[in-house]
N, C-alpha and C positions, 0 to 999 in steps of 0.2 A: 898569376898572384890569385890565390882563392877567393880574396876580399874584392876582386873587381867589380862585382856588381853590386856592391854597397858603396864602394868608392865612386861609381859613375853617378848613383843617385846623389850623393852628397855634393859633387863636384858640378852637376847640372843646375843651373840657376841657383848658385848658393845663397841661403838665408841662415841666420840665427837659429832659426827655429826648425830646420831641417833634420839636425842630428837629434833633437827630442822626438821629433815626429818618427823618427826611424828607429829610437828607442822604444818607444811605444809599440810600434808594430811588433819589433823583435820580442818584447815582453810578452805580447798577446800569442805570436805564434809559440814560443816555447812553454806557455801556460797551458795552451792546447795541446802540446805535445804531452805535458805530463798527465793530462786528462785522458786523452784518447789514446796517444802511443809512447806510454812509458817505457814499452819494452825498446823501444828505438832509441831513447835516452840512455838506458843502461847499456846498450851496446856502444854507443857512441864514446861514454864514459870510459870503456875498457878499449877504445881504440878500434873498434870495429865499423868502419865506415860503410855500413849496409842498411838495406831497408827490408826488415823481416817480415814476412807475410803471416797472418793469422793462422791460416790452415796448417795444420802438422804435415812433415813430409813434401813440403814445398820449397823451391829454392828460395834463397833471399835475392833481393834486387839490388843492382849495384845505384849508387847515387849519382844522378845526372851532373854533368861536369859543372854547369852554371850553379849547382845547389851543393856543392862541395864543401863552401866555406860553413855549412850549418855545425857539422860535427866538430869543425875547429873551434866554431865560436863557442859551442856547449863546452868542450874541454877548458877553453880559457874562461868561461864563466866558473866551473868549477875550481880551476886553480885560483881565481880571483878572491873567491868565496871562503878557500882553505879549510880550515877545522869546521866551519859553520854550514859546508856543504852537507853533511850528513843530516843534521835538523832542519835545512832548508829546502831540500828537494822532495817535491811530493811524491816524484816516483820513486825513490829510496825508502821513503818512509811507508808508502804504501806496500812495498814488498815486505819491509820487516813486520808490519802489522798482520799481512796475511800469513806469513811464517809463524809468528807468535800464535795467532789462532788457531792454527792447525797444530801447534806445538800443544796446546791447552785441550784441545779436544783428543787428540792421540794419547795423550798421558792422564787423561780423566781428571785433570786439575779444576779446582772450584772457579766459578764464574768471577772474573776480575771485579774488584769493588768499583761501583759507578756504573756498571754496565747492566742494562735493564734484563730481566729474564724474557721479556716479550716487546717487540719492535714491531709497530705498524705503520705501514707506509701507504697513503691514498692520496689521490688528487694529482698526481703525479703523470704527465702525458710521456715522457721520456727521460730516460737515464744513461749516463754513458757506461761504457764497458767497465770501467774501473771500478766505478760505484757498485755495479751488479756483483763483481768478483769481491768484493767487500763483503756485502749482504750475504753472499754463498758462504764466505767464510764464517761470518758472525752466526749463521743457521747452525753451524755444528756445535754452538756452545750457548745457543739463544734461541727462543721462538721468532721467527720471522714470518710476518703475514704482509703480503703484498698484494693490494687490490690493483686491478688494471683495467680501464675502460677497453673493450673491444667493440666497436660498432657491429661485428659480424658473428653469427654463432659458428660458422663453419671456416675451414682453414682457406684463406684467400690469397696467400702469395703467389700463387700461379697464374692469377689474372693480370700480373704487372710484368712488364717486359724486364729482362735483364736480370732476373732473379736467379739465385743458384737454390734448387730445391733441396730440403730438408729429409731426411729419411724417415720413413714411416713412423719408427719407433720413437722419435723425438718429437713428434707433433701432439700437443695436447689435444687440438681442435680436430675433427674429424673433417675426411673430405664429404663435399655434399653427394648423393646419390645422383649418378647419372654424368659426374663430371668425368673427362677422360684422364687418363695417368699423367699424360704430357698435353699442356695446352698450347697449341700453336697460335702463332700472332694473328692469323686471319680468322680464328675462331673467339678471339677475346670478345666480340660483341655477343655471340651466341651464348655464352657460357658465364661471361662476368659482367658484375654490377659495373658500369661506366665512370659512377663518382669514385668508386672505391680504387678502380685502375687510374685515374688521372689525379685524385688528390690523395689517395693514401699510402704515398710511398714510406713517409717517416713512420707511420703506424704499421706497416708491413715490416720493416726492418726492424724495429723496435721489438714486435712479436715474435719474430725471426730470432732477435738476439735473446729474449726472455727463454725461449725454446731451449739454447745451448745450456741454461743453468737449471732447467727444471727438470727435476727428477720425479718424472712421471709416477714410475712404480712405487717409490716411497710415499708423494702425496696420497696416491689413490688406497694406500695401504692404512695411512694414518686416517685420512679423511672418508669415511664409508659412504657419504652422501656425494652428490656431484657438487664439485666446487666451481663449475661453470654456470653462473648464476644470470642465464637468460629467462626472460619472462615467456611464459608458454601461453598465458590468456592474454593475448593481444586483441585490441579493439579493431573492429571492422575499418578498413582503411576508406573512410568516405573522403578525407580531404586530400588535396595533393600533398601536403607535406606528410601526412601519414603513409601515403602510398611510397612516397620516397624513403622514409625511413623503414618501412617494411622491406623495401626492395634492398636496401643495404643489409639490414639484420638477416634476411633469407638470402642473400647473393642471389637475386634474382635480375636477369639482364633485361635490357629495353623489350618490350612486348612489340611482337612484329605486327602490321597492320590486320593480319588475320586473326590474332588472337582477341579474345573477348577483354577488353579493359573497362574499368570502373570510370563511369562519366565524371567529369569535373563539373560541380554547380556552378552556376552563376554568381553566386553570392560567395563563392570560394576565396577568401582571402588569405589563406595559409601560407601562400608564396607567391610576393608579388614584386616585379620587377619595373625600375623606373629609369628612364632616360632622362638627363639632363644636360645643358650645355655649359654648366659651369658649377664650381663648388658652391657659390651663393645661391643658385637656383637648386641644388641638391638639397640644401637645407631647407630651404623654403618648402620643398615638396614634403619633406621628412616631418617638419612642423603641421603642415595640413593635415597629412596620414595619421600623425599621432593625435592631434584633437577628434580627427573622426573617429580612431579606434577607443579613446577615453569616453566619447559621447555615446557609442554605440553600446559598450558594456557597462554603461554607469549603473543601470539597476537589475543586471544580471547577476546570479550567485557568484558567476566568473569574472567578475569586474576586473579590469585592467588599471593599475594604479602606476602613476611614474616610476614609482620603486620596481616595476616589474620589467622595465623597459631598459635595455643597453644598445648602445649605437657604437659600433667598433669601425675604426680606420686605420688604414697603414700609415698615415702621415696625421698625427692629431695637431701639431704645430700650424700645419697649414690652412686647417679647418677652423683652428679656434676663433680667429676674428669673425669669420661667418657665421659660426655658431653664437657668439656673443651678440652679433648685430642681429640676428632673428630672433632667438630665445629671449634675448635680454631687454627688448625692445618695451616700452611702456604702453599699455592699453590706450587708444585713441580717445579722449572723453568726448569728441565730437560725434563717436559713433555709438548708436543705441545698442545695449548688451553686445558690449565688444567681447572677443574670445576671450577666456581666462588665460593667465599667464602659466607657463609649463615649468615647473622648477627643474633645475639642471645643473649638474657639476662636470667639470672635465679634469679627467684625471692624465697622467702622465705627460705632463707640459713641461717643456724645458724650463726651467726657472730663470736662465740668463735670457731666455726670449720674451719673456712677458711680465716679469716682475720690477715694476718701474727703479727701485733702488738699485737692483742687480744690473738693470740695462745701464744705469747712470755711471755705475763704477766701472763698467765695460768701457764706457764711453770716455772716461776719466783717463783709464789707463790706454786709450788710443791716442792721447793728446800729442805726444812726440812726433805723429805722422799727420796730425790733423789740420787741415786748412783755416781752421777756427773759422768756418763759415758761420752766417747769422743763423741758418737754420739748425745748425748743431747746438749752438748755445741757447736758443730757444726751446729746443729738445729738454735741454739740462733744467731750464727754468720751469718746465713742466711738472717737474718733481717737488711734491709739496715738501718733502723732508729737505731737500736742499732750500726751497724758497724761506722756509722757516730758519734755516741756519743763517742766512744772509738779511734776515729780517724783512722778508718781503711776505706778501699776501696773493692770493689766488687771483684778485682783480688787478694786482699791480701787473701781471704777465703780458695780459692785453695790452695795457698802456706801454710797457716796455715794447712790445712787439711793434706798436705804431711808430714810437719814437726811431727804433732802429731801421724800419722800412723807409721813414720820411728822411731820416739823417744819411742815407745812401751807404749804409754799412752793408757789405756783401761778403768779404772774406778776407782773412789776413790778419796778422795783429798791427804789423808797421812794415816799413820799406824793408827793415834786415830780416823780418820774418818771408816775408815776400822773395826775398832775392835767394832763399836757401833751396838747396837741392833741385827737386822736380818742380817748385814752384816758378813761374815765369812771368815776365812782364807782361805789361796790357800789350794787346795787338796793336792798339792806336798809339803812336808814338807822341801824339801831343798831349797823352794823360799822364800826370804824374803817377809813379809806381806806388805813392802812398794814396793814390784815390780809391775810395771805398774801402778802406781798412778801418779797423776798430780804431786805430790813432787818429785817422782823419774823422771818423764819425763823433768820437768823444770830443773832439775839439770844436765840432759844431754844437753839440748839446751843451757843454760846459759854458761856451762862448753866449749861446742863446740865453741860458739860466742867468748870466751874469749881467747881460745888456739888452735882452728882450730883444724888440726890432731894431734894426741897425744896418749900417753898411758893412761890407765884407771887412775885416781886419786881417792884415797881412796874407790876403788872398782867401780866407776861409769866411763864408757866409754864416753867420748865426742861426741856430736852429729855435725860433721864438714860443714854442709852443709849451715850455717847460714853466708852470708856476712855483711861488716859494714854496709851497707847502709839499711839493713833489719833489723837492731836493734830495730827502733820503732816499728816495726809490732810485733816483740817478746814482747816488753815492754808492747803493748795494749793488748795483750794476757794475760800477768801476771796480769794486771790491771783489766782485767774482771774477772778473777778467784778470785782475791782479793774481789772484789766487790760482787761477787756470796757468797762468803764464809761469808762475813761480813753480808749479807742479810739472809743467811741461819741461822745465829746464832740469828739475831734479830726476824726471825718469829717464832722461838720455842716457845715463853715465850707468855701467854695469855696477853690480854690487853683490856682497855676499848674501846668503838667504836671511841671516840674522837681521841685516841692513834693511833688506826688503821688506822684512814681517813690519819692522819697526816703521817703517816710511808709510805701509799699507794703514796700520792701525791709526796713525796719524791721519791719514788720508781721510778714513772714515769719520773721525771725529770731528775734522774740519771742513766737512762738506756736508753731513747728514746731521739732522736733529730729528730723530723718529718720534713719533706720536702715534698712539694706538697700537693695537695687538700685532696687525698686519705688518706695518712699517718696522715694529720693534722685532718681530720675527725675521724679517728680511736682514736686518743688520745683524741680528744674532748669527744668522745663516753665515753671513759674510765673515763674522769673526770665527765661527766654528771651522769652515772649511779651511781658512788661512791656518788656524792652530793645527789642525789636521796634517795640512801639507808640510808644515814647518816641523812636526814630530816624525815624519816619514824621511824628511831632509835630513834630520839629527841622527836618526838611526842609521840611515845609509853612512853617517860620517862626511856627507858633501859640504865642504867649505869653500869651494873654489867660488870666483865671482860669476853670476850670470847676467845675461842680458835680459832686458824686459819681456822681449817677444815669448821667452821660455816660461820665465816665472808667471807671467799673465796667464798663458795657456794652462798651465799646471795648476794655478789656483782657481781661475773661473771655470775651468771644466767640471771641477769638483761639485758646482752648483747643481748641475744635469745629473749627478749621479741619483739611484733610487733611494727613497726615504720611507719610513713607516707613516710619516706625518701626511703624506698625500691623500686626498679624500677619494675614497671609493665605497659603494654601496651608502650613500649617505641620505636615501630616502627619496631620491628624485632620478631624472632621467640621467643615466651614466654614459658620459662620453669617455670612450678610453682608445687606447691602442689595441690593434690585434693581437692578442697573445691566447695561447692554449688554457683551455678549461676556464675562460673567463665567463663564458657564456651560459654556465650551468644553472646558476639560480634564478635566471629570466625567463618570464614566459613570451616576451616579444624580444627578437634579436633583428637589429637593423644593421646593415654594413653600407658604409659610403666609401666614395673614392676607389671602387674597385676597377680601376682602370687597367689596360693592358700594361702600360709602361710603369704603373705603380704597385700592382700586386701580381704575382709573388714580389717581396721585396730583394733588390739585388744587393749584396754586400760587395763594398769597393774592394778590389783586390790591391 
């Protein structure tokens, strides 16, 4: 059976979310095929179960036996789309678009309406082959100017192992004088720059890809001047950073001990390394170093401001709490002339991980599997929008925390809840199953409110610390638990998408009363992503009942999708994820979390 691989995945540890996870992976896989190997998909659509190679004149490869389900799956998808296949397949649209552009150019037709006479692309570090094919076809009917960053003025693909050398005629960049025609592995250190050799694979591959589409003779004919714009008037490499930069630009190997090198000054801090034992210590060192830089440059013409600094990390969410703890601390009033606070902003954070309302929403959707631990309910009570909805104030939360602790509430709604599924009875057989549940605790709290100090009533000892004016606070806690229990019961059953959307909108209104721009923005984001998910479901014609696990993940995961509203370049020290081209406008670039296990980031397969 060709689908045995997928079947094994679904049958091993079955869970309602696994079909959805598999669908996500398959969608991403075939989307990548459409971008990078559309020729494979076109062959598969015609019934050719082969893997075509890029190089002309080379034989195609057979698909491995355990992957032969992929062509079948693609054809089944085409059959399911029916007449919509032609307009929804990127690979098919790409082929038609390219053919139409060549037809316009060959027949001398006018430029189609809406197509600009000139297209300019810049600030992009890499593009897939399919996009370059499109730009090459567009260049036949309009002018296309593509500005490419290249760290080295010479042809440098030779210095990386595993390359396929291009022919001399297709290279835009000349070989450096003195380079051998073929560079052996043992000579890499003698002729190649080690940073390009180890970190330049993506740039090497991209420059090589551009060379395949670059008509060097035509460009030299049109552009009389040299369009390889490398600076000829380089400053003296006085700092270590300038020496590194010039070494990459000029394709210089590491100097030998016998060669004369430029000495590094004792006060040269252009490149510095710090070793720290924890993320917290990394941030503390960074904070101290930035204060030193701002203080040193304060009166100089080349002063460094917070907006000139970028801090990039492989995992921004892991470091965000430490950043807020160090950079967000208030100056100590007991210290004379305390260091100034450094303004900062954190970009690229996952909304579901730090936004209080979104975190609370995710916790509410997890109620069917919740033990109703006291700590979980107290975490919900920390959300101010939820406090307002149930008539509570910030000081009331600490009071409720004391009541819950002293009343002995630990986990579980009642005996029935504790008896469900994976929840087990107490280890001590002398204890009642109702001991330390919310039902047990509320009986103590309300009995104490009604009678104050007194003897136990039907085996329940009253909790006497609740006064008459505090009754509404206790009632609000009871209302919250009733609402949570009712919501838990409603979330257990499967429902059609329309019913889920109605329930979630009701949930937002029932548990949150936003106040202020931040909270209103969070609630608006919840509603916006929910409507977006429902539109996609409606377009797909999905009307079957779905379990909560799938609906929750499909909705909440949309909160983390990139949006234009995320702050960046806001005039302060910018903390962000490591991404290409991000460091260009900054004078100071700092890297944190560059541990061997964390960078380069590994994509799970």
